N, C-alpha and C positions, 0 to 999 in steps of 0.2 A: 468617066468615073461615076457619074450619077447613075447611068444606066446599069452599071455593074452592081451598084448598091441596091437599086430597085429590083434587079433580077434576084439578088441574094435574099432580100427581104421577102420577095414573093415566094421563093423556093422554101424558105423557112416556114412561112404561113401555110403553104400547101402541105408540107410534110407534117406540120404540127396538127393540122385538122385531119389528116389522114389517119392519125392514131386515135381519134375520138370514136368511142364505141358506146352505144346506149347500154348501160349496165343496170337499168331499172328492173325491178322484180316482175317477171312475167305473170306470176300468180296475182299480184296486186293489180296489175293492169287488167287482167282478165276479170277480176271481181268488180272493179270499178266500171267496166264496160258492160256488165250484165244489166238487163232490164229489171225493173222492180218485180215483175212476174217471175223471172228466173231466179232472182235472189230469194223470193218467198218460197219457191219450189225447193231450193236447196235447204232452206231453214226447216221446212216441215219434214223433209226427208231425213235430215240429221236428227231431228226430234224423234221421229217414229222409228228409225233404225236403232237409235239408242234404247228405246223402249223394247223393241223386239229382241235385240241382242243382249241387253243388260250390260252393255259396255258404253261408258261415257267417252271413250277415245274414238270419236267418229268425226271424219273430215270429208266434206264434199270435194271430190277431185275434178269432176267435170259435169256438164249438163248440156242437154240438147232440148231447147224450147220447142214446144208444139202446142197448138190450140187445143188439141185432144188431150194432152197430158205431157208434162215435161219429164224426160228421163234424167235421173241423177245417178252418177256413179260415185260411190263413197268408199273411203278407206276406213276399215274398222280395225283398230289396233289388235293384233294377235290373231285375227280371224281372216284377214285378207280383204278382197274387194267385194262390195255389195251393190246391188241394183235397187232402184226405187223409182216409181212413177208418181209424180205429184200432180194434183188437179187444182184448178182455180179456187175451188171451195175450201181448200186447206186439207183435204183428205189425201191419203196415199194408198197405193196398191203395188203389187208386184215386188214386195220386199223379199229379196233372196240373195244368197251368196252366189257370186259369179264363179268363184273358185270351186264350189261344190254345189252346182245347180240343184235347186229344189230344197236346199237346206234353209230353214228359217233361222 
């Protein structure tokens, strides 16, 4: 009788844990995992893309850190996706629309 009880309790525990899924926000995890350099790159790109586009609805979607310059992909409300390269000294370059290359 005791073995049946233990087997039943074990089965319930296994099936109960099988339903556990990590539901944390991927974006929040990604942001918290970024280095200080990459966070700074995203911030300066958001700032400068806002200035170039005249649109305050700018959100950094992704970034790829590099010692030479960090590429940041941004979503600009109403105009689509934009590209920006951020440098360690706080300057940026290569700000342009990805949807319409060459457009500032």
